[in-house]
C-alpha positions in Angstrom: -12.7 -49.1 18.4 -16.1 -49.7 19.9 -16.9 -51.5 23.1 -20.4 -52.4 21.8 -21.4 -54.0 18.5 -23.2 -52.1 15.8 -26.2 -53.7 14.0 -26.7 -53.5 10.2 -27.5 -49.9 9.3 -30.9 -50.9 7.8 -32.7 -47.8 9.0 -30.1 -45.1 8.1 -31.5 -41.7 7.5 -29.4 -41.5 4.2 -28.9 -44.6 2.1 -25.6 -43.2 0.7 -23.8 -40.0 0.1 -25.6 -39.4 -3.2 -28.9 -39.2 -1.4 -27.4 -36.6 0.9 -26.2 -34.6 -2.0 -29.6 -34.6 -3.6 -31.3 -33.4 -0.4 -33.0 -29.9 -0.7 -31.0 -27.0 0.6 -31.8 -25.8 4.1 -34.0 -22.7 4.1 -32.7 -19.3 5.3 -32.3 -19.3 9.1 -34.8 -17.5 11.2 -35.8 -17.2 14.8 -39.2 -18.2 16.1 -40.3 -16.4 19.2 -43.6 -16.1 21.1 -46.5 -14.4 19.5 -49.3 -15.1 17.0 -48.8 -18.0 14.7 -50.0 -15.9 11.8 -47.0 -13.6 12.3 -44.4 -16.3 11.5 -42.2 -14.9 8.8 -42.6 -16.3 5.3 -39.1 -17.6 4.8 -39.7 -20.8 2.9 -41.0 -21.7 -0.6 -44.7 -22.2 -1.2 -44.3 -26.0 -1.6 -42.8 -26.4 1.9 -44.9 -26.7 5.0 -44.3 -25.4 8.5 -45.9 -27.4 11.3 -45.9 -26.8 15.1 -45.0 -29.8 17.2 -45.6 -29.1 20.9 -45.2 -27.6 23.4 -47.8 -30.0 24.8 -46.8 -33.1 22.9 -46.4 -36.6 24.2 -43.1 -37.1 22.4 -41.1 -34.0 23.3 -40.1 -35.1 26.8 -41.8 -32.2 28.5 -42.9 -28.8 27.3 -40.7 -28.4 24.3 -41.9 -26.7 21.1 -40.4 -27.7 17.8 -41.2 -25.7 14.6 -40.6 -28.1 11.7 -40.1 -27.1 8.1 -41.1 -30.0 5.9 -40.8 -31.1 2.3 -43.4 -33.7 2.3 -42.4 -36.0 5.1 -38.7 -34.9 5.0 -37.5 -32.5 7.7 -35.6 -29.6 6.3 -35.4 -27.4 9.4 -36.0 -27.8 13.1 -36.4 -24.8 15.4 -36.5 -25.6 19.1 -38.5 -23.1 21.2 -38.0 -23.3 25.0 -39.0 -21.4 28.1 -42.5 -22.9 28.7 -41.3 -24.5 32.0 -39.2 -21.5 33.3 -39.0 -21.6 37.1 -36.4 -19.0 37.8 -34.4 -21.3 40.0 -31.0 -19.7 39.3 -32.4 -16.3 40.3 -34.2 -17.6 43.4 -30.9 -19.0 44.7 -29.7 -15.4 45.1 -32.3 -14.8 47.8 -31.8 -17.9 50.0 -29.0 -19.0 52.4 -26.5 -21.5 50.9 -28.1 -24.6 52.5 -31.6 -23.7 51.4 -30.3 -23.5 47.8 -30.2 -27.3 47.7 -34.0 -27.4 47.8 -34.1 -25.3 44.6 -31.4 -27.1 42.5 -32.8 -30.5 43.2 -35.8 -29.5 41.2 -33.9 -28.6 38.0 -33.3 -31.9 36.3 -36.0 -33.7 38.2 -34.9 -37.1 36.9 -31.4 -36.6 38.5 -32.1 -34.5 41.6 -29.2 -36.0 43.6 -26.7 -35.1 40.8 -27.8 -31.4 41.0 -27.5 -31.4 44.7 -24.0 -32.9 44.5 -22.7 -30.5 41.9 -24.0 -27.5 43.8 -22.6 -28.7 47.1 -19.2 -29.4 45.6 -19.1 -25.8 44.3 -20.1 -24.4 47.7 -17.5 -26.6 49.4 -14.8 -25.3 47.1 -15.7 -21.8 48.0 -15.6 -22.7 51.7 -12.3 -24.5 51.3 -13.5 -27.7 52.9 -13.3 -30.1 50.0 -10.7 -32.2 51.8 -12.6 -32.2 55.0 -15.7 -34.0 53.8 -16.0 -37.3 55.8 -15.2 -40.4 53.7 -18.5 -42.0 54.6 -20.4 -39.0 53.3 -18.4 -39.1 50.0 -19.0 -42.8 49.6 -22.8 -42.4 50.2 -22.9 -39.5 47.7 -21.4 -41.9 45.1 -23.9 -44.6 46.0 -26.9 -42.4 45.8 -25.9 -40.6 42.6 -25.1 -43.9 40.8 -28.5 -45.3 41.8 -30.0 -42.1 40.5 -28.2 -42.6 37.2 -29.8 -46.0 36.8 -33.2 -44.6 37.7 -32.9 -41.8 35.2 -31.9 -44.3 32.4 -34.9 -46.4 33.2 -37.1 -43.4 32.7 -35.4 -42.7 29.4 -36.1 -46.3 28.4 -39.7 -46.1 29.5 -40.5 -42.8 27.7 -38.6 -43.7 24.6 -40.2 -47.1 24.4 -43.6 -45.6 24.9 -43.1 -43.1 22.1 -42.1 -45.9 19.7 -45.1 -48.0 20.6 -43.3 -50.4 22.9 -45.5 -50.4 25.9 -43.7 -53.3 27.4 -40.5 -51.3 27.5 -42.4 -48.5 29.1 -43.9 -50.8 31.8 -40.5 -52.4 32.4 -38.7 -49.1 32.7 -41.0 -47.5 35.2 -41.3 -50.8 37.1 -37.6 -51.1 37.7 -37.3 -47.4 38.6 -39.7 -48.0 41.5 -37.1 -50.3 43.1 -34.7 -47.4 43.3 -37.2 -44.8 44.3 -38.2 -47.1 47.2 -34.5 -47.0 48.4 -34.4 -43.2 48.0 -37.6 -42.9 50.1 -36.2 -45.1 52.8 -33.0 -43.0 53.0 -34.3 -39.4 52.6 -38.1 -39.7 53.2 -38.8 -38.6 49.6 -38.9 -40.3 46.1 -37.5 -37.2 44.4 -36.4 -33.6 45.2 -34.6 -34.9 48.2 -32.5 -32.0 49.4 -30.5 -34.8 51.0 -26.9 -33.9 49.9 -25.9 -30.8 51.9 -22.8 -28.5 51.9 -20.4 -30.5 54.1 -21.9 -33.9 53.7 -25.3 -35.5 53.7 -28.4 -34.8 55.8 -28.3 -38.1 57.8 -26.8 -41.6 57.9 -28.4 -44.7 56.3 -31.3 -46.3 58.1 -30.9 -49.7 59.8 -31.1 -52.6 57.3 -30.5 -50.4 54.2 -27.3 -52.2 53.0 -28.8 -55.7 52.7 -31.9 -54.2 51.0 -29.7 -52.3 48.6 -27.8 -55.5 47.7 -31.0 -57.3 47.0 -32.1 -54.4 44.7 -28.9 -54.5 42.8 -29.2 -58.2 42.1 -32.8 -57.9 41.0 -32.0 -54.9 38.7 -29.2 -56.7 37.0 -31.6 -59.5 36.1 -34.2 -57.1 34.9 -31.7 -55.2 32.7 -30.9 -58.6 31.0 -34.6 -59.2 30.4 -34.9 -55.8 28.7 -31.9 -56.4 26.5 -33.4 -59.8 25.5 -36.5 -57.9 24.5 -35.0 -55.0 22.5 -31.3 -55.4 21.6 -31.9 -57.9 18.7 -35.4 -56.9 18.0 -35.6 -56.1 14.3 -38.2 -53.3 14.8 -36.2 -51.7 17.5 -33.1 -51.8 15.4 -34.9 -50.5 12.3 -36.3 -47.5 14.2 -33.1 -46.5 16.0 -30.2 -47.3 13.6 -28.9 -44.4 11.6 -31.3 -41.9 13.3 -30.1 -38.8 15.0 -26.6 -39.0 13.6 -24.1 -36.8 15.3 -20.3 -37.2 14.8 -17.7 -36.7 17.4 -16.6 -33.4 15.8 -20.2 -32.1 15.8 -20.5 -33.1 19.5 -17.4 -31.2 20.4 -18.5 -28.2 18.4 -21.8 -28.0 20.2 -20.6 -28.9 23.7 -22.5 -32.2 23.6 -21.4 -34.7 26.4 -22.6 -37.8 28.1 -24.0 -40.9 26.2 -24.5 -38.8 23.0 -20.8 -38.0 22.8 -19.8 -41.5 23.8 -22.0 -43.0 21.1 -19.6 -41.2 18.6 -16.6 -43.1 20.0 -15.3 -40.5 22.5 -14.7 -42.1 26.0 -15.2 -38.8 27.9 -16.6 -39.2 31.4 -16.0 -36.8 34.2 -15.9 -39.7 36.7 -12.7 -40.7 35.0 -11.4 -37.3 33.7 -11.9 -35.3 36.9 -12.9 -37.7 39.6 -15.0 -36.4 42.5 -16.1 -37.9 45.9 -13.4 -40.6 45.7 -15.1 -42.3 42.8 -11.6 -43.1 41.3 -11.2 -45.9 43.8 -14.0 -47.9 42.3 -13.5 -50.2 39.3 -15.7 -49.5 36.3 -15.3 -48.7 32.6 -16.8 -46.2 30.2 -18.7 -47.8 27.4 -18.6 -46.3 23.9 -19.8 -47.1 20.4 -18.9 -45.9 16.9 -22.5 -45.7 15.6 -23.1 -42.0 16.5 -26.8 -42.8 16.3 -29.8 -43.5 18.5 -29.1 -47.3 18.6 -25.6 -46.7 19.9 -27.0 -44.4 22.7 -29.4 -47.2 23.7 -26.5 -49.7 23.9 -24.5 -47.3 26.0 -27.2 -46.5 28.5 -28.0 -50.1 29.0 -24.3 -50.8 29.8 -24.0 -47.7 31.9 -26.7 -49.1 34.2 -24.7 -52.2 34.7 -21.5 -50.2 35.4 -23.4 -48.0 37.9 -24.7 -51.0 39.8 -21.1 -52.4 39.9 -20.0 -49.1 41.5 -22.9 -49.3 44.0 -21.9 -52.8 44.9 -18.3 -51.7 45.5 -19.4 -48.8 47.7 -21.5 -51.2 49.9 -18.5 -53.6 50.1 -16.1 -50.9 51.3 -18.4 -48.5 53.1 -16.3 -46.7 55.7 -17.5 -45.9 59.2 -17.7 -42.5 60.7 -19.6 -39.2 60.4 -21.6 -38.1 57.4 -21.2 -34.3 58.0 -18.2 -32.0 58.3 -17.1 -31.5 61.9 -17.2 -27.6 61.7 -20.2 -26.6 63.8 -20.3 -23.3 62.0 -21.2 -25.1 58.7 -22.8 -28.4 59.7 -26.6 -28.4 59.9 -27.3 -28.2 63.7 -29.9 -30.9 63.8 -30.1 -34.6 64.8 -32.4 -35.8 62.0 -34.5 -38.9 62.0 -37.1 -40.4 59.7 -40.6 -40.0 60.9 -44.1 -40.5 59.5 -43.9 -37.2 57.6 -40.3 -37.6 56.3 -37.1 -36.3 57.8 -37.4 -34.1 60.9 -35.5 -33.4 64.1 -35.3 -36.3 66.5 -37.3 -35.9 69.6 -34.3 -36.1 71.9 -32.6 -33.2 70.0 -35.8 -31.1 70.3 -35.9 -31.8 74.0 -32.3 -30.7 74.5 -32.4 -27.5 72.6 -35.8 -26.5 73.8 -35.4 -27.3 77.5 -31.8 -27.8 78.4 -29.4 -25.7 76.4 -30.3 -22.1 75.5 -26.9 -21.8 73.7 -27.8 -24.7 71.4 -31.2 -23.3 70.7 -29.7 -19.9 69.7 -27.0 -21.6 67.5 -29.7 -23.7 65.9 -32.0 -20.7 65.2 -29.3 -18.5 63.7 -27.7 -21.2 61.5 -31.0 -22.4 60.2 -32.5 -19.0 59.5 -29.4 -17.0 58.5 -27.0 -19.7 57.4 -23.3 -19.5 57.2 -21.2 -17.0 55.2 -19.0 -18.0 52.3 -15.8 -16.2 51.4 -15.7 -14.1 48.2 -14.8 -15.9 45.0 -16.1 -17.9 42.1 -15.7 -21.6 41.3 -16.9 -24.1 38.8 -17.7 -27.7 39.8 -18.9 -30.3 37.4 -19.9 -34.0 37.6 -21.1 -36.6 35.2 -24.9 -36.6 35.3 -27.0 -39.2 33.4 -27.1 -36.7 30.5 -23.5 -35.5 30.5 -21.5 -32.7 32.1 -23.5 -30.9 34.8 -21.6 -27.9 36.0 -22.2 -25.2 38.5 -20.5 -21.8 38.3 -21.1 -20.2 41.7 -20.0 -16.7 42.7 -20.0 -15.5 46.3 -19.7 -11.9 47.5 -18.9 -13.0 51.0 -22.4 -13.1 52.4 -24.8 -15.8 53.5 -26.4 -16.1 50.1 -25.0 -16.7 46.6 -24.3 -13.7 44.5 -24.8 -15.7 41.3 -25.4 -19.4 40.3 -25.1 -20.3 36.7 -25.8 -23.9 35.7 -24.4 -25.7 32.7 -27.2 -28.2 32.1 -26.5 -30.8 29.4 -30.1 -31.0 28.3 -29.9 -27.3 27.3 -27.0 -27.9 25.0 -28.5 -31.0 23.6 -31.7 -29.2 22.6 -29.6 -26.8 20.6 -28.2 -29.6 18.5 -31.6 -31.0 17.4 -31.6 -29.0 14.1 -28.4 -30.7 13.1 -29.5 -34.2 14.2 -32.9 -34.0 12.5 -32.1 -32.4 9.1 -33.2 -34.9 6.4 -35.1 -37.3 8.7 -38.7 -38.3 8.3 -41.2 -36.7 10.7 -41.6 -40.0 12.6 -37.8 -40.2 13.2 -37.5 -36.9 15.0 -39.3 -38.6 17.9 -36.4 -41.0 18.0 -33.8 -38.2 17.7 -35.3 -36.2 20.6 -35.6 -39.3 22.8 -32.0 -40.3 22.1 -30.5 -37.2 23.6 -32.8 -37.7 26.7 -33.6 -34.0 27.4 -35.3 -33.0 30.7 -37.0 -29.6 30.3 -36.7 -28.8 34.0 -32.9 -28.5 33.4 -33.4 -26.6 30.1 -35.7 -23.9 31.4 -34.4 -23.6 35.0 
């Protein structure tokens, strides 16, 4: 059964099964690679048309190229072409000490930087064997920051999806509410995104003075704003017409393609790693996993709106029960040897710490220099650590050869798998509806092309 109500299926891609049966057969499969457009193989009938959508297109959520085969306005085939944003982050990780790797992974899914930092650090901590040694306060603050990040990411999904469908009000609301959370992130880490704040062993530094009451005020304001957005969109007949029945993906198809997150939950499967394999003590907080049985873009809208409320509930519980203590593991061979503080240029060493290591303790200076430049060594082995990102299962398979750098880091980014299912979701849709289908899976190309 569904947690959330389904509207009338007035905008379904297929009116009934007979329409589906009368649909033209899909053309022979082919692969589109880089090269001259004139060299595209002639694999379709003369009365069909191939058009190129992207990679620079305002509705592809980044540099994504879609090669569409059309019968009039009806989509017969969709071929996603990726790689235009390739950054080589996974390879770069092999040439940097373990801690410096955080500055790379935070730039993958740039709408969920803290989730990438957390998943990477959980994997490194597994290899080090210190998972149980992470201070409770650090784990609680990791939960707080990643749940705020989930809300911020969903607001960007709402803003960009609304913009693509012509709802500039939804766009303005989504980006406006996100600013509230980015202000909190900047106060904590000195940066609005790409924070490198979650580190192996804990977090970079504790919360600044006065952060907790400001976070509570933000939570209260965001709850009200979510209600305003729902008043604007949930029963809006145009919104319902554009989203209902578009981008259909059943539970069986999701499982076949490895699709997770809100897309899977819109098909009625209540799978959430925060419940299935809890991490950072998140099991102690009370929240539920919303689902629908619509399996379409409208259901994914309902789920993300409710997920924002649930994340704010988790944040509130973290603030209510925030433990005291350290925010970094006690092992001096692992813990970053700095006493950080927020300054006019972001996070840096506190002046007292600089005075001590530069003028009073040669041993502290040597230790600081070696740990910062060379880093710590990690025992041989390989692990997989996964968390629930705003888009689904975000997993890091990390291999160590026993040195101060990773041997290999392979990321399971949900956006990559969701791009692969676009041909299935879009077959039979109108051209205008593929915009809705792409937006409903919420891909971030930084995670796809990493």
